[in-house]
C-alpha positions as CSV (number, residue, x, y, z in Angstrom):
1,M,26.8,-91.0,14.7
2,E,27.0,-88.6,17.5
3,E,29.4,-86.4,15.5
4,S,26.9,-86.2,12.6
5,H,24.1,-85.4,15.1
6,Q,26.3,-82.5,16.5
7,A,27.1,-81.2,13.0
8,K,23.4,-81.2,12.1
9,G,22.6,-79.2,15.3
10,R,25.4,-76.7,14.5
11,C,24.0,-76.3,10.9
12,L,20.5,-75.7,12.3
13,R,21.7,-73.1,14.8
14,E,23.7,-71.3,12.0
15,R,20.6,-71.4,9.8
16,R,18.4,-69.9,12.5
17,A,21.0,-67.1,13.2
18,S,21.3,-66.4,9.5
19,S,17.5,-66.3,9.2
20,R,17.2,-63.8,12.1
21,S,19.8,-61.4,10.6
22,S,18.1,-61.6,7.2
23,Q,14.8,-60.7,8.9
24,S,16.2,-57.8,10.7
25,S,17.9,-56.5,7.5
26,L,14.5,-56.7,5.7
27,E,12.8,-54.9,8.5
28,Y,15.4,-52.2,8.4
29,L,15.0,-51.8,4.7
30,L,11.2,-51.5,5.1
31,V,11.5,-48.8,7.7
32,V,13.9,-46.8,5.4
33,A,11.5,-47.2,2.5
34,L,8.5,-46.1,4.6
35,T,10.4,-43.1,5.8
36,F,11.1,-42.1,2.1
37,V,7.4,-42.7,1.2
38,I,6.5,-40.2,3.9
39,I,9.3,-37.6,3.6
40,L,9.3,-37.2,-0.3
41,P,5.6,-36.1,-0.7
42,A,5.8,-33.9,2.4
43,T,8.9,-32.2,1.0
44,Y,7.2,-31.6,-2.3
45,L,4.1,-30.1,-0.6
46,F,6.2,-27.8,1.5
47,Y,8.2,-26.6,-1.5
48,S,5.1,-25.9,-3.6
49,Y,3.4,-24.1,-0.7
50,S,6.4,-21.9,-0.1
51,K,6.6,-21.0,-3.9
52,E,2.9,-20.1,-3.8
53,S,3.3,-18.1,-0.6
54,S,6.3,-16.2,-2.2
55,Y,4.1,-15.1,-5.1
56,E,1.3,-14.0,-2.9
57,I,3.7,-12.0,-0.7
58,T,5.2,-10.3,-3.8
59,D,1.7,-9.6,-5.1
60,S,0.6,-8.0,-1.9
61,Q,3.7,-5.9,-1.7
62,I,3.2,-4.6,-5.3
63,T,-0.5,-3.9,-4.5
64,K,0.6,-1.8,-1.5
65,I,3.3,0.0,-3.5
66,G,1.0,0.8,-6.4
67,R,-1.9,2.1,-4.1
68,T,0.6,4.2,-2.1
69,I,2.0,5.9,-5.2
70,V,-1.5,6.6,-6.7
71,D,-3.0,7.8,-3.4
72,A,-0.1,10.1,-2.7
73,A,-0.1,11.4,-6.3
74,E,-3.8,12.2,-6.0
75,S,-3.4,13.7,-2.6
76,I,-0.6,16.1,-3.6
77,F,-2.3,17.0,-6.9
78,Y,-5.3,18.4,-5.0
79,S,-2.9,20.4,-2.7
80,G,-1.8,22.5,-5.7
81,Q,1.1,23.3,-7.9
82,G,4.5,23.0,-6.3
83,S,3.4,20.4,-3.8
84,K,5.7,17.4,-3.4
85,T,6.4,14.5,-1.3
86,V,8.9,11.6,-1.0
87,L,7.9,8.1,-0.5
88,E,10.2,5.3,0.7
89,L,9.3,2.0,-0.9
90,N,10.6,-1.6,-0.7
91,I,10.5,-3.1,-4.1
92,P,10.4,-6.9,-4.2
93,D,12.8,-9.1,-6.2
94,N,10.9,-10.2,-9.2
95,V,9.6,-6.9,-10.6
96,D,10.7,-6.6,-14.2
97,S,9.5,-3.1,-15.1
98,A,7.3,-0.3,-14.0
99,Q,5.7,2.1,-16.4
100,I,3.0,4.8,-16.9
101,I,0.5,4.2,-19.7
102,D,-1.6,7.0,-21.1
103,G,-0.8,9.1,-18.0
104,R,-3.5,7.3,-16.0
105,E,-2.3,3.7,-15.5
106,L,0.7,2.7,-13.3
107,V,1.7,-0.8,-14.5
108,F,4.1,-3.2,-12.8
109,N,5.4,-6.3,-14.7
110,I,6.2,-9.2,-12.4
111,T,7.9,-12.5,-13.2
112,T,6.0,-15.5,-11.7
113,N,6.1,-19.3,-12.2
114,F,3.5,-18.9,-14.9
115,G,5.2,-16.1,-16.9
116,I,5.0,-12.4,-16.6
117,S,2.1,-10.9,-14.8
118,E,0.9,-7.3,-15.0
119,T,-0.5,-5.4,-12.0
120,V,-2.3,-2.2,-13.0
121,F,-3.3,0.8,-10.9
122,F,-5.6,3.5,-12.2
123,S,-5.1,7.1,-11.2
124,S,-7.7,10.0,-11.4
125,V,-4.9,12.4,-12.0
126,N,-2.3,12.6,-14.8
127,L,1.0,10.9,-14.0
128,T,4.2,11.5,-15.8
129,T,7.9,11.2,-15.4
130,I,11.1,12.6,-16.9
131,N,10.6,13.2,-20.7
132,L,13.7,11.1,-21.6
133,N,11.9,7.9,-20.4
134,C,8.7,8.5,-22.4
135,N,7.9,7.0,-25.8
136,I,4.6,8.2,-27.3
137,N,2.1,7.2,-24.5
138,I,4.3,5.0,-22.4
139,C,6.7,6.4,-19.8
140,K,9.1,4.0,-18.1
141,L,10.0,4.2,-14.4
142,P,13.5,2.6,-14.4
143,G,14.1,3.1,-10.7
144,L,11.1,1.0,-9.7
145,S,12.3,-2.1,-11.8
146,S,15.0,-3.2,-9.5
147,S,14.6,-4.6,-6.0
148,G,15.5,-2.8,-2.8
149,I,14.5,0.3,-0.9
150,K,13.8,3.2,-3.3
151,K,12.9,6.8,-2.6
152,V,10.2,8.1,-5.0
153,K,9.6,11.8,-5.4
154,L,6.1,12.9,-6.4
155,E,5.7,16.5,-7.5
156,V,2.9,18.5,-9.0
157,I,4.5,20.1,-12.0
158,D,1.5,22.0,-13.5
159,Q,-2.3,22.1,-13.2
160,Y,-2.5,18.9,-15.1
161,S,0.0,16.3,-13.9
162,V,2.1,14.8,-11.2
163,K,5.7,13.9,-12.0
164,I,7.1,10.6,-10.5
165,E,10.9,10.1,-10.2
166,T,13.2,7.9,-8.3
167,I,15.8,9.7,-6.3
């Protein structure tokens, strides 16, 4: 009878030890699950915020570039024929194309998460480029459609217009 009492005691101790290890395993799984519940939404928020910030940075860079070109063109135009200047511009990555429409609008097409966005700058002076890049009323500026540091030459070619070209 004493042997059966010892066997029951051993079984009871083994069951308690097994119960403790099951409880610690369950607690460990709960900690891991809670960590994922916190990390996954935080990662998503960080990713979406960084994408939005990237678009805002590109937009502000393009705004600065467009205003710089238009302001410089207007400035040298009023200086007289033969005036010229060279600008050094850092073009961001997602610029698809740059063009002059009707001689008065400088347009940048930018790829965003929502599609293609146009940023337009209006000039009070006539803008043009090399005649080979013009088609009716649209002149393309191929040098400004690729990323990197570009040198842009602005020159007053006659009493009516300023020529823009990438050198």
